[in-house]
Each structure stands twice: as C-alpha cells, then as structure tokens.
Phi, psi and omega in degrees: 000128180256133181259128182238120181253346178093324180235145176291146182286135177248150178283141182251014181297129177088358181294320180292328177293322178292318178297319178296320179296329178281325185271332186302316178299325178292318179295320178295318179295324181286332180270343181289324180295311177297324177295321178293321177297319178296318178295320179300311180290330175296316177295319180297316179296319179295320179294319180295316180292319179296319178296318180295316181296320179292318179294322179295320177297312182294333181285347182255002179287154186287166178296324179296319177293322182292329184273339180263123184301321181295316180289325178294319178292324176295320177293321177295322176295323177295319178296322177295323177294324176298314179298312182296324178293321180286325178288328180296337178292344178293329174088297188243067174255162189263327185229153178292155180285142172261128185243132176240141178238131176226120177253110182080212186284310186222014183269140181258031175058040179249023178107121180253104187276305187244347182280171175289155179294148184289145177284332182223157173240128179239131177237132177241136179238122182247123179239159174239129181246132174235157178279094179261356183276306182245341187057037179258332185266129179277106178261010178080182182292325186254000181082182179261133184271142174232133176231118174256127183232139177225133177241125183232142178290137179286123183243002183298144181245000000 
C-alpha cells in the first residue's frame, strides 16, 4: 500500500517556540495594564486608610494638647508617623507622601490658643504612582497623583 499525501512532510520542531516568542510581548503588554490599575487602587486604599487613621488619632487628643502648640505639634508629628508607617508597607513607591493637616476651617493643627476648638480634623495624604513594575504605562514626567482625605469630628475632651 502506497501512501500519498500530496505534499512532502516537513519537520515541525521549534514551531511552538516561535509562536510563543511572537505572542509573549503581546501577553505581557495586555497584563501590565490591569496590574498597574490594581497597584494604583492598592496605593489609593492605603492612602485613604492612612489618612483616616491619622485623623482618628488627632480627633482623640485632649483639649490641653490641642491648646498648647508644643503638644499639638507633637501630636501632629505622631499622626504623620502613623501615615508614614502605613505608607511604608506599600514597599515600592517612588516619592514620599505629602501630608496635610487641617483642624477646623483654616487651622493647621499647630496649637489653638484662644480660638474655639475645631469641630473637625481633616488629614490629606498625597502620593505619586509610577509604573515601576513593567515600565509599559506612560504615567508622564510626574506620575499619577493619588489623594486620600479623611475628615473626622473632633471628640477630644
């Protein structure tokens, strides 16, 4: 019995390696965008939680601490340390966090000597995120900004 295939048989060794080499850059590009979005939201969640924890801490300091500038600044430094400790858990961020403190309407939590105590404490945490994982996403010269803000009612007595 003679077998006739019409075409001479060619060896297929290495064809799958060539196909993988052609498809792999596309797959990496397609997975880098969702991973960057996940990293972006991870940073946003961490900034939001850090701002809330710092605002919650500042809202519980006593009236005596709030009225003395030295103690108020020490409490503000402790709140900044809380933010920095929580942001440091992210591991691979590019720039330090910028932290803003607002006690009441226009006070920057540096000691309220004669005014009424603030009704609210607001803490803002500003981060910059860049694509350091794949370097595929164009985040611009300055990166993408994230701002987590928390406002808590002052409950200190």
